[in-house]
Backbone as CSV, one residue per row, in Angstrom:
resi,resn,N_x,N_y,N_z,CA_x,CA_y,CA_z,C_x,C_y,C_z
1,MET,-26.003,11.574,-19.015,-24.790,10.946,-18.510,-25.420,10.284,-17.359
2,SER,-24.781,9.064,-17.106,-25.043,8.452,-15.988,-24.007,8.253,-15.030
3,ASP,-24.357,8.158,-13.635,-23.285,7.872,-12.663,-23.125,6.342,-12.372
4,ASP,-23.382,5.562,-13.613,-23.175,4.152,-13.520,-21.658,3.959,-13.650
5,ASP,-20.895,3.197,-12.820,-19.627,2.899,-13.185,-19.612,1.446,-13.717
6,SER,-20.469,0.785,-13.964,-20.588,-0.590,-14.691,-20.512,-0.511,-16.099
7,ARG,-19.845,0.415,-16.747,-19.521,0.380,-18.255,-18.722,-0.657,-18.987
8,THR,-18.885,-0.882,-19.940,-17.866,-1.934,-20.226,-16.969,-1.284,-21.362
9,GLY,-15.984,-2.032,-21.684,-14.999,-1.651,-22.780,-13.617,-1.025,-22.259
10,PRO,-12.807,-0.727,-22.998,-11.276,-0.649,-22.465,-11.469,0.697,-21.505
11,THR,-12.080,1.606,-21.352,-12.281,2.722,-20.664,-13.076,2.375,-19.115
12,ALA,-13.470,1.379,-19.124,-14.320,1.243,-18.005,-13.565,1.045,-16.727
13,ARG,-13.859,1.451,-15.670,-13.210,1.482,-14.415,-14.271,0.902,-13.304
14,PRO,-13.439,0.127,-12.445,-14.276,-0.688,-11.406,-14.994,0.575,-10.407
15,ALA,-15.883,0.409,-9.693,-16.591,1.198,-8.699,-15.731,1.440,-7.731
16,ASP,-15.141,0.219,-6.873,-14.521,0.480,-5.913,-13.134,0.992,-5.827
17,PRO,-12.915,2.097,-5.138,-11.644,2.936,-5.074,-10.355,2.119,-5.116
18,VAL,-10.455,0.851,-4.383,-9.244,0.096,-4.168,-9.004,-0.569,-5.505
19,ALA,-10.212,-1.275,-6.193,-9.972,-1.691,-7.396,-9.577,-0.663,-8.609
20,ARG,-10.071,0.437,-8.512,-9.757,1.303,-9.524,-8.123,1.825,-9.257
21,ALA,-7.920,2.029,-8.129,-6.213,2.182,-7.978,-5.381,1.116,-8.678
22,ALA,-5.706,-0.194,-8.119,-5.041,-1.252,-8.618,-5.028,-1.353,-9.918
23,ALA,-6.194,-1.100,-10.543,-6.300,-1.318,-12.100,-5.569,-0.399,-12.884
24,ALA,-5.350,0.934,-12.330,-4.552,2.067,-12.929,-3.073,1.762,-12.791
25,ALA,-2.581,1.013,-11.601,-1.384,0.639,-11.573,-0.938,-0.503,-12.614
26,ARG,-1.698,-1.439,-12.678,-1.704,-2.615,-13.667,-1.598,-2.034,-15.183
27,GLU,-2.553,-1.050,-15.365,-2.518,-0.511,-16.621,-1.260,0.140,-17.044
28,ALA,-0.671,0.918,-16.168,0.737,1.534,-16.239,1.946,0.478,-16.238
29,GLY,1.657,-0.839,-16.209,2.536,-1.434,-16.177,3.344,-2.008,-14.920
30,GLN,2.978,-1.494,-13.748,3.493,-1.511,-12.262,2.993,-2.569,-11.765
31,PRO,3.848,-3.480,-10.904,3.237,-4.459,-10.037,2.380,-3.519,-8.963
32,CYS,1.488,-4.496,-8.460,0.525,-3.656,-7.773,0.203,-4.474,-6.469
33,ALA,0.158,-4.158,-5.302,-0.293,-5.029,-4.240,-1.432,-4.369,-3.177
34,VAL,-2.315,-4.804,-2.602,-3.168,-4.237,-1.620,-3.140,-4.711,-0.370
35,LEU,-2.814,-3.467,0.646,-2.657,-3.804,2.007,-3.937,-3.551,2.647
36,ASP,-4.763,-4.513,3.402,-5.948,-4.001,3.906,-5.614,-4.038,5.496
37,LEU,-5.979,-2.992,6.200,-5.617,-2.595,7.510,-6.845,-2.497,8.346
38,ALA,-7.988,-3.122,7.934,-9.360,-3.345,8.724,-8.970,-4.017,9.857
39,GLY,-9.460,-3.374,11.007,-8.896,-4.087,12.410,-7.559,-3.876,12.867
40,VAL,-6.788,-3.156,12.341,-5.451,-3.110,12.631,-5.502,-1.544,13.494
41,THR,-5.003,-1.782,14.818,-5.201,-0.626,15.787,-3.660,-0.339,16.607
42,ASP,-2.723,-1.106,16.169,-1.340,-0.674,16.596,-0.151,-1.071,15.534
43,LYS,0.986,-0.722,16.118,2.229,-0.940,15.259,2.407,-2.315,14.943
44,ALA,2.134,-3.316,15.906,2.380,-4.729,15.872,1.480,-5.196,14.862
45,GLY,0.285,-4.959,14.871,-0.991,-5.221,13.974,-0.487,-4.898,12.449
46,PHE,0.048,-3.648,12.129,0.340,-2.961,11.048,1.572,-3.978,10.582
47,LEU,2.674,-4.154,11.094,3.822,-4.916,10.659,3.458,-6.139,10.509
48,ASP,2.499,-6.976,11.221,2.064,-8.377,10.838,0.988,-8.289,9.575
49,ALA,0.483,-7.407,9.488,-0.438,-7.276,8.192,0.434,-7.262,7.123
50,CYS,1.481,-6.279,7.153,2.226,-6.028,6.208,3.262,-7.511,5.611
51,ALA,3.685,-8.091,6.890,4.314,-9.435,6.789,3.409,-10.314,5.967
52,GLY,2.241,-10.587,6.509,1.195,-11.638,6.018,0.948,-11.157,4.429
53,GLN,0.370,-10.157,4.468,-0.382,-9.729,3.145,0.690,-9.408,1.919
54,LEU,1.897,-8.670,2.313,2.793,-8.733,1.436,3.944,-9.724,1.000
55,GLY,3.754,-11.020,1.885,4.830,-11.648,1.576,6.028,-11.538,1.964
56,LEU,6.400,-10.892,3.181,7.449,-10.435,3.499,8.307,-11.594,3.962
57,PRO,9.824,-11.685,3.882,10.556,-12.956,4.168,10.141,-13.226,5.955
58,GLY,10.559,-14.553,6.124,10.345,-14.878,7.175,11.584,-14.154,8.530
59,TRP,12.437,-13.562,8.089,13.461,-13.031,8.767,13.158,-11.541,9.091
60,PHE,11.817,-10.874,8.433,11.550,-9.832,8.624,11.532,-9.420,10.146
61,GLY,12.200,-8.228,10.629,12.292,-8.038,11.838,11.153,-7.490,12.531
62,ARG,10.217,-7.295,11.872,8.498,-6.377,12.611,9.323,-4.971,13.202
63,ASN,9.820,-4.221,12.621,10.045,-2.935,13.004,10.392,-1.981,11.967
64,TRP,10.165,-0.603,12.365,9.975,0.201,11.361,11.002,0.316,10.140
65,ASP,12.586,0.266,10.630,13.784,0.292,9.954,13.934,-1.029,8.861
66,ALA,13.239,-2.304,9.512,13.290,-3.422,8.587,12.229,-3.423,7.571
67,LEU,10.912,-2.854,7.879,10.090,-2.509,7.109,10.629,-1.362,5.853
68,ALA,11.307,-0.496,6.246,11.841,0.367,5.289,13.013,0.010,4.417
69,ASP,13.819,-0.959,4.878,14.772,-1.728,4.286,13.930,-2.572,3.026
70,LEU,12.890,-3.198,3.328,12.572,-4.235,2.455,11.656,-3.414,1.381
71,LEU,11.077,-2.305,1.758,10.346,-1.590,0.491,11.242,-0.860,-0.397
72,GLY,12.462,-0.936,0.048,13.317,-0.614,-1.058,14.304,-1.749,-1.545
73,ASP,14.133,-2.981,-1.366,14.884,-4.008,-1.761,13.950,-5.029,-2.652
74,PRO,14.160,-4.828,-3.965,13.512,-5.856,-5.031,13.797,-7.129,-4.769
75,ASP,15.020,-7.446,-4.248,15.453,-8.898,-4.228,14.747,-9.787,-2.869
76,SER,14.344,-8.830,-1.907,13.541,-9.440,-1.022,12.107,-9.163,-1.419
77,LEU,11.504,-8.062,-1.866,10.237,-7.826,-2.140,9.915,-7.442,-3.628
78,PRO,9.528,-8.381,-4.354,9.400,-7.960,-5.855,8.794,-6.536,-5.902
79,LEU,7.593,-6.277,-5.215,6.841,-5.197,-5.496,7.911,-3.896,-5.199
80,ALA,8.950,-3.909,-4.745,9.926,-2.801,-4.354,10.775,-2.575,-5.761
81,ASP,10.307,-3.129,-6.753,10.990,-2.932,-7.999,10.022,-1.922,-8.902
82,GLY,9.631,-0.749,-8.410,8.952,0.349,-8.736,7.749,-0.050,-8.476
83,GLY,6.865,-0.781,-7.708,5.544,-1.194,-7.500,4.838,-0.492,-6.911
84,VAL,3.587,-0.592,-6.769,2.464,0.215,-6.194,1.746,-0.447,-5.118
85,LEU,1.698,0.263,-3.810,0.996,-0.611,-2.788,-0.143,0.245,-2.406
86,VAL,-1.431,-0.355,-2.566,-2.752,0.483,-2.287,-2.883,0.059,-0.850
87,VAL,-3.139,1.053,-0.063,-3.489,0.966,1.235,-4.796,1.352,1.850
88,ARG,-5.585,0.469,2.148,-7.055,0.728,2.429,-7.108,0.172,4.001
89,GLY,-8.320,0.827,4.566,-8.635,0.606,5.852,-7.981,0.887,6.880
90,TRP,-7.261,2.032,6.642,-6.230,2.498,7.757,-6.682,3.381,8.544
91,GLY,-8.081,3.830,8.690,-8.594,4.820,9.406,-8.526,4.428,11.238
92,GLU,-8.751,3.285,11.384,-8.852,2.533,12.663,-7.439,2.646,13.197
93,LEU,-6.356,2.326,12.408,-4.895,2.540,12.888,-4.806,4.249,13.239
94,ALA,-5.092,4.804,12.384,-4.950,6.279,12.556,-5.659,6.919,13.788
95,ALA,-6.860,6.535,14.042,-7.475,6.684,15.198,-7.163,6.235,16.535
96,ALA,-6.715,5.117,16.345,-6.316,4.297,17.972,-4.811,4.517,18.239
97,SER,-4.012,4.856,17.144,-2.368,5.035,17.474,-1.859,5.968,16.563
98,PRO,-2.432,7.431,16.418,-1.939,8.206,15.715,-0.277,8.297,15.434
99,GLY,0.436,8.414,16.533,1.743,8.432,16.406,2.430,7.252,15.632
100,GLU,2.013,6.131,15.617,2.183,4.895,15.015,1.881,4.934,13.584
101,TRP,0.626,5.528,13.482,0.189,5.779,12.057,0.953,6.841,11.320
102,GLU,1.540,7.907,12.026,2.435,8.915,11.510,3.561,8.349,10.922
103,THR,4.203,7.543,11.850,5.412,6.714,11.586,5.382,5.960,10.266
104,ALA,4.177,5.108,10.261,4.076,4.229,9.218,3.635,5.070,7.889
105,ARG,3.221,6.070,7.887,3.091,7.061,6.613,4.326,7.636,6.184
106,ALA,5.120,7.930,7.358,6.662,8.430,7.094,7.431,7.291,6.420
107,VAL,7.261,5.984,6.691,8.271,5.248,6.142,7.675,4.868,4.704
108,LEU,6.458,4.695,4.459,5.893,4.752,3.266,6.054,5.767,2.270
109,GLY,6.091,6.995,2.749,6.322,8.065,2.046,7.917,8.381,1.637
110,ASP,8.660,7.578,2.471,10.099,7.808,2.268,10.350,6.668,0.970
111,SER,9.661,5.783,1.153,9.613,4.738,-0.041,9.206,5.302,-1.250
112,ALA,8.378,5.939,-1.038,7.716,6.404,-2.210,8.884,7.680,-3.095
113,ALA,9.332,8.336,-2.087,10.435,9.300,-2.471,11.328,8.820,-3.198
114,ASP,12.086,7.669,-2.590,13.201,6.744,-3.160,12.660,6.289,-4.498
115,ALA,11.595,5.859,-4.741,11.083,5.285,-6.016,11.101,6.313,-6.850
116,ARG,10.718,7.486,-6.547,10.697,8.716,-7.610,12.146,8.859,-8.061
117,GLU,13.030,8.990,-7.088,14.313,9.497,-7.544,15.165,8.243,-8.164
118,SER,14.872,6.947,-7.826,15.888,5.799,-8.364,15.081,4.902,-9.019
119,GLY,13.865,4.898,-9.034,13.371,3.919,-9.868,12.868,2.531,-8.906
120,VAL,13.484,2.653,-7.813,13.343,1.242,-6.950,12.860,1.880,-5.914
121,GLY,11.882,1.259,-5.154,11.096,1.239,-4.036,9.672,1.181,-4.336
122,VAL,8.640,1.214,-3.194,7.426,1.023,-3.417,6.708,2.401,-3.277
123,THR,5.644,2.721,-4.076,4.841,3.797,-3.845,3.539,3.321,-3.249
124,ALA,3.258,4.138,-2.238,2.003,3.801,-1.440,0.743,4.850,-1.640
125,LEU,-0.274,4.138,-2.084,-1.426,5.090,-2.291,-2.366,4.844,-1.388
126,LEU,-2.672,5.621,-0.378,-3.825,5.623,0.879,-4.957,6.082,0.138
127,VAL,-5.903,4.964,0.198,-7.307,5.155,-0.296,-8.196,5.728,0.696
128,LEU,-8.946,6.800,0.401,-9.968,7.584,1.210,-10.993,6.988,0.973
129,GLU,-11.574,6.091,1.965,-12.907,5.252,2.007,-13.880,5.893,2.841
130,GLY,-15.104,5.738,2.544,-16.116,6.301,3.639,-15.954,6.064,5.067
131,ASP,-15.149,4.815,5.488,-15.023,4.469,6.846,-13.806,4.643,7.290
132,GLY,-12.754,5.105,6.327,-11.484,5.412,6.640,-10.321,4.605,6.014
């Protein structure tokens, strides 16, 4: 048996953990987006990354409450209709601003809990990569 992840066929999985998570979500019929936090070290950078990479509306208030509201509102964020958000590169934020990272994790976790209970909201997967 080989450790090679380059198999072909319907059971093949990409070697990259982000690609694997996104592929699994899509195979399950769930919308999926990737939030890349590489280089993000503070709350403003996190919220800017969310706004830019997730296509949040222009009126997004760039605060925790506004993000929480959008993660549960499929009318404003189609991903919130039971989708999956794969978060990568979060190690820099966790190291530089641990309190802000804990708040971000709490907001994402609350959205995931709401999604489990009601079917509406975003489930976030934090990718454990070699460099964070």
